[in-house]
SEKEVO-811607 format. One record per residue: y, x, z of N, C-alpha, C in turn; residue in three letters; chain. Coordinates in steps of 0.02 Angstrom, whole numbers, always signed. Each point is the difference from the previous one (the first is absolute). Layout:
N
((Y X Z) (Y X Z) (Y X Z) ALA A),
...
This chain:
104
((+1830 -2538 +5543) (-49 +53 +5) (+18 +54 -51) UNK A),
((+15 +59 +23) (+16 +56 -45) (-52 +55 +8) UNK A),
((-32 +16 -56) (-50 +53 +4) (+16 +59 -46) UNK A),
((+62 +3 -23) (+21 +58 -39) (-11 -5 -75) UNK A),
((+15 -57 -28) (-8 -9 -72) (+67 -1 -37) UNK A),
((+54 +12 +34) (+66 -5 -30) (+8 +44 -62) UNK A),
((-28 +59 +2) (+7 +47 -56) (-39 -22 -62) UNK A),
((-45 -47 +8) (-42 -20 -56) (+28 -60 -39) UNK A),
((+55 -28 +23) (+28 -60 -32) (+16 +9 -74) UNK A),
((+22 +58 -19) (+23 +11 -69) (-53 +34 -44) UNK A),
((-59 +9 +27) (-53 +34 -38) (-46 -49 -34) UNK A),
((-27 +21 -57) (-53 -38 -33) (-66 +15 +36) UNK A),
((-48 -46 -5) (-63 +11 +35) (-33 +67 -15) UNK A),
((+4 +24 -62) (-31 +64 -17) (+37 +60 +28) UNK A),
((+59 -11 +29) (+39 +53 +30) (-10 +5 +76) UNK A),
((-37 -47 +28) (-11 -1 +72) (-51 +54 +20) UNK A),
((+12 +32 +56) (-48 +49 +26) (-58 -38 +32) UNK A),
((-53 +36 +15) (-58 -31 +34) (+19 -29 +67) UNK A),
((+43 +35 +37) (+23 -25 +65) (+41 -63 -6) UNK A),
((+43 -4 -51) (+40 -61 -11) (-45 -59 -17) UNK A),
((-49 +12 -43) (-46 -53 -19) (-39 -25 +62) UNK A),
((-19 +47 +42) (-37 -18 +61) (+45 -41 +47) UNK A),
((+63 +19 +7) (+47 -38 +42) (+9 -70 -27) UNK A),
((+4 -8 -66) (+7 -66 -30) (-61 -43 +16) UNK A),
((-59 +29 -5) (-61 -37 +16) (+0 -22 +73) UNK A),
((+21 +44 +45) (+2 -17 +71) (+52 -56 +11) UNK A),
((+58 +6 -30) (+53 -51 +8) (-25 -68 -25) UNK A),
((-34 -1 -57) (-27 -63 -26) (-49 -31 +49) UNK A),
((-42 +41 +30) (-48 -26 +48) (+35 -27 +63) UNK A),
((+52 +35 +22) (+33 -19 +62) (+44 -62 -7) UNK A),
((+24 -15 -60) (+42 -60 -8) (-41 -63 -11) UNK A),
((-64 +9 -10) (-43 -60 -8) (-3 -37 +67) UNK A),
((-20 -61 -3) (-4 -42 +60) (-70 +3 +31) UNK A),
((-40 +46 -23) (-68 +6 +25) (+0 +22 +73) UNK A),
((-51 -22 +37) (-9 +20 +70) (-51 +56 +5) UNK A),
((-24 +24 -57) (-53 +50 -2) (+17 +50 -54) UNK A),
((-5 +64 +15) (+18 +53 -47) (-53 +55 +2) UNK A),
((-24 +20 -58) (-46 +56 -5) (+36 +57 -34) UNK A),
((+2 +57 +33) (+35 +59 -27) (-49 +58 -3) UNK A),
((-14 +24 -60) (-47 +56 -10) (+39 +62 -20) UNK A),
((+5 +47 +46) (+36 +63 -10) (+70 -14 -29) UNK A),
((+40 -42 +32) (+64 -21 -29) (+54 +54 -4) UNK A),
((-7 +53 +38) (+54 +50 +3) (-16 +64 -36) UNK A),
((-49 +0 -45) (-24 +62 -31) (+52 +37 -40) UNK A),
((+49 -33 -28) (+51 +34 -41) (+70 -6 +29) UNK A),
((+4 -18 +64) (+65 -15 +30) (+20 +56 +49) UNK A),
((+63 +19 -3) (+25 +53 +44) (-1 -24 +73) UNK A),
((-1 +48 +46) (-9 -14 +72) (+56 -45 +27) UNK A),
((+62 +11 -20) (+56 -40 +25) (-9 -74 -20) UNK A),
((-18 -11 -63) (-11 -69 -23) (-62 -30 +32) UNK A),
((-52 +41 +10) (-61 -24 +31) (+14 -27 +70) UNK A),
((+37 +37 +40) (+16 -22 +68) (+41 -64 -1) UNK A),
((+48 -3 -46) (+43 -59 -6) (-43 -62 -18) UNK A),
((-44 +8 -47) (-43 -56 -22) (-48 -20 +56) UNK A),
((-29 +48 +35) (-45 -16 +56) (+37 -40 +52) UNK A),
((+62 +18 +15) (+39 -39 +49) (+13 -71 -24) UNK A),
((+12 -8 -65) (+9 -67 -29) (-65 -40 +7) UNK A),
((-56 +31 -14) (-65 -34 +6) (-12 -20 +72) UNK A),
((+12 +46 +47) (-10 -15 +71) (+44 -59 +22) UNK A),
((+61 -2 -23) (+46 -55 +17) (-26 -66 -29) UNK A),
((-25 +2 -62) (-27 -60 -31) (-63 -23 +37) UNK A),
((-41 +46 +22) (-60 -17 +40) (+22 -36 +63) UNK A),
((+50 +27 +34) (+24 -28 +63) (+32 -68 -10) UNK A),
((+45 -6 -47) (+38 -62 -10) (-41 -56 -32) UNK A),
((-42 +18 -49) (-34 -51 -40) (-74 -4 +14) UNK A),
((-24 +36 +51) (-71 +0 +18) (-44 +18 -61) UNK A),
((+24 +48 -38) (-35 +23 -60) (-62 +40 +20) UNK A),
((-55 -12 -33) (-61 +39 +9) (-4 +50 -58) UNK A),
((-9 +64 +17) (-2 +52 -51) (-66 +39 +6) UNK A),
((-34 +6 -56) (-56 +47 -4) (+28 +60 -37) UNK A),
((+1 +55 +35) (+33 +61 -24) (-53 +54 -8) UNK A),
((-11 +23 -61) (-50 +51 -14) (+36 +66 -10) UNK A),
((-21 +51 +37) (+32 +65 -7) (-47 +55 +23) UNK A),
((+9 +58 -30) (-34 +61 +23) (+48 +43 +41) UNK A),
((+62 -21 +5) (+53 +38 +31) (+8 -20 +73) UNK A),
((-21 +44 +46) (+3 -16 +72) (+71 -14 +22) UNK A),
((+49 +34 -29) (+70 -12 +19) (+21 -72 -16) UNK A),
((-20 -25 -58) (+15 -70 -17) (-34 -47 +48) UNK A),
((-63 +15 +17) (-37 -42 +47) (+35 +1 +68) UNK A),
((+24 +59 +20) (+38 +6 +63) (+59 -48 +1) UNK A),
((+36 -5 -56) (+61 -39 -3) (-14 -75 -7) UNK A),
((-55 -19 -31) (-11 -71 -16) (-61 -30 +33) UNK A),
((-48 +41 +20) (-63 -26 +24) (+3 -34 +67) UNK A),
((-38 -54 +7) (-7 -35 +63) (-74 -1 +20) UNK A),
((-41 -29 -43) (-72 +3 +7) (-26 +41 -58) UNK A),
((-46 +45 +14) (-25 +46 -50) (-73 -16 -15) UNK A),
((-16 -6 -64) (-69 -8 -23) (-15 +61 -42) UNK A),
((-52 +37 +18) (-18 +60 -37) (-59 -15 -45) UNK A),
((+11 +9 -65) (-53 -11 -49) (-28 +68 -20) UNK A),
((-53 +18 +34) (-32 +65 -13) (-75 -10 +9) UNK A),
((-28 -37 -44) (-71 -16 +6) (-11 -64 +40) UNK A),
((-59 -9 +25) (-18 -61 +37) (-14 +18 +72) UNK A),
((+13 -41 +48) (+42 -60 -5) (+74 +19 +2) UNK A),
((+43 -49 -13) (+72 +12 +3) (+19 +12 +73) UNK A),
((+39 +52 +12) (+24 +14 +67) (+66 -37 +10) UNK A),
((+5 -36 +55) (+61 -36 +17) (+30 +33 +61) UNK A),
((+62 +20 -5) (+35 +32 +55) (+53 -49 +24) UNK A),
((-11 -31 +58) (+46 -50 +26) (+66 +30 +23) UNK A),
((-3 +57 +31) (+61 +32 +26) (+16 +59 -45) UNK A),
((+60 +3 -25) (+19 +53 -46) (-8 +68 +32) UNK A),
((+11 +6 +64) (-5 +65 +34) (-70 +30 -5) UNK A),
((-50 -42 -13) (-69 +24 -6) (-16 +26 -70) UNK A),
((+48 -6 -46) (-10 +23 -68) (+4 +76 -2) UNK A),
((-47 +32 -33) (-1 +73 -3) (+38 +23 -60) UNK A),
């Protein structure tokens, strides 16, 4: 699994950018043997190219390992790429959107 951390191998932790730190956190979560993953705004400091690469890795892990992911985001583009079932938390009651195409 490569998510673009090669450039960080020779850096001290205090020299890592916010995006590199975020990628490390995602990599740590993805290498765990857990069948359940909670991700809260995981791509906030990550460039678009890396974001798409990581989303594809997550989707592959979901498919191969039957991983369940709760993915929290305000970014509709991220939801477009990763969302399957959408739960909207905007007051009561929680809106559940079974089909992604029905998401506004």
